[in-house]
N, C-alpha and C positions, 0 to 999 in steps of 0.2 A: 311854610305851609302850616296853618293852624287848623285844627279839627275841633268843631263844637257841634253838638253836645259831645259829652265824654263817650268814646266808643268802648264798649265792653270787651270786644274781641277785635284784634287787628291783624293784618298781614304784615308782620314785622319787617320782612325782606323788602317789600315795596316802600315802607316808610324809611327804612335805612337807605335805600338807593336814592330817595328823594331828599335825604337829610331833613326829614319832617320834624315838627314839634307839635306837642299837644299841650295846650293851656286851657284847662277846662275845670268845671266843678261837677260834683255829683252829690246827691243827698246821702247822709249817713245811713239812712233807712235801707239803702241798697246793699249795704254791707252787713249781711245777716250774721256772719261769724263774729265780726267785731262787735255788733250790737249786743251779743250775749255778755260782754264784759262791761257794758255801759249802764248807766242809770236810766238813760233815755236815748233815743236815736234822732234827736233833733239836731240839725246843723248841716253843714256842708263840708265836703272835702276838696281842698284846692290841689289840683294836679298840674305839675309843670314837668314835662318829659321831652327829651330830645333823642332822636334816632340818628345814628351815625355808623360809620364803619371804621375799624382800627386799621393799622398798617397791614395786617395779615388779611384783611377783607372780612373779618367777622363783625356781625351786627352788634352794636353796643347801645343800650338804653341807659340814659343818665338823666338826673333831675331830682325833683323832691315831691313829696306829698305831705300836706299838713292839714290839721283839723283841730278845732276847739271842741272838745267832748265833755260830757258830764259823767262822772263815775261816782260810786257810793264811797264815802269816806269810811275807812275801816275802823275808825275810832268811834264816830257818832252815828254812822250809817245814813247820814244826810248827803245831799248832792254836793259835789265839789267840782269846780271847773279845772280841766287839764288841757294843756296845749300839747299836741303831738306833732312831731316833725321828723321825717325820715328822708335821708338822702339816699337815692337809688343809683346804683352803678352796677349793671349786669350785662353779661354777654348772652346772646341768644343762639341756641343750637336747634337745628331742624331734626336731628337724630342723635342716638347715643354715640355713634362714631364721630359725628361732628363735635359732640361735647368732649370726647376724648382728645380730638385734635386741638380744640381750644385750650384744654388743660395743659397739653404738652407744648403749646406754642410760646408759653411764657416761662422762662427759666427762673425768674425772680419770684419767690413765693409771695412777696409783698405786692407784687404787680397783679397777681391773679384775682380776677373778679368772679363773683358767683356766676354760675352758668345755669340758665333756665331752658327747658325744653319747650318748643312749640308743638302743638298737636295738629298734625296735618297742615303745617304752614301757618296756622293761626295761633296767636298768643292771647291767652286769657288775661287781658290787661286788668280787668276788674279784680281778679284773684291776686295778681301781683301787687296792686295798690293796697288791697285788704291785708295781705300777709305782712307788708311793710308796716302798716299802722298797728297791727296786732303786736308785732316785734317792738314797737316803740312804746307800747303801754308801760306805765310804771309798775314795778313789782308790787308796791303797796300804795294805793291811792289814799291820800289823807289831806285834810285842811292843815294849815299852820296851826299850832297849839291855840293861839288866841282866837282863831276863827271857828274852832270847833263848837259844837252845841254848848251854850251856857250851862244848861242843866248838867251836861256831862262833866264840864269843868268844875262845877260846884261840887258834885258828887266825888270827883277825883280828889279835890282838895280835902273834903271831909274824911275820906278814906285815908289819905296820907296823914292827916292830923291824928286820927285815931290810931294808926299804925305807930306813929312816933311816940304817942303817949303810952300805948301798950308796950312798946319796946323798952321804954325807960322804966316802967313800973314792974314788968313781969320777967325781964331777962330771958331765960331759956324757954318760957312758955309763949314767947312772942309769935312763934310760927302758928300756933293754934289760934291765938287771937287774931292774927293777920288773915287767916283763912275765914274766920268768923266775919271779919270786917269786909272782906271781898264778897262773901255771900250776902251780907247786908247791902253793900253797894249794888250788887246784881239785882236784888229785890227792889230797891229804890229806883234804879234805872228802869226796870220793867214797869213799875207803877207809873212813873213819869211818862213813859212812852205810850202807855194805854190811855192816860189822861189827855195827851196831846192829840191822839187819834180821835 
């Protein structure tokens, strides 16, 4: 069974009983919390999920979510493309007591899956997908060095050259000169950014 368009809330018990699957897409703009981390919210999320039951009868959701997003490079502050992929494997509980039973049912700690709670039998599938994508974001988004802003690379090279010449000529006073070089770099970068706008 394939469900299209993407259902934001589902009755997970029914889907598990039917061994259903969801293969769908949804716009990034629907994921408001994720959008806070992005340069823009253009693009689609591909969702591929299967609903099944384990040997003990507990509902399991497995599959993947992936998206190509744009984030701000932390070096040059320009847009950089990032591919996100998250593999999902969770067990669904209808209550806290069910969650305890699920946790106790597996003696092998490596076998334990994350347990998520349904609210009144309904699972917020949109939040699950959004949480998985947020967790798959890189700690620091950046271009490869050669792909960063050319102006930034030029200024970085100039600052490094100034630092090297300062270190060789001043010895112990190099720290002071290095701070001055960084301040100069900051001012030049700010000037270049203002000119580009």
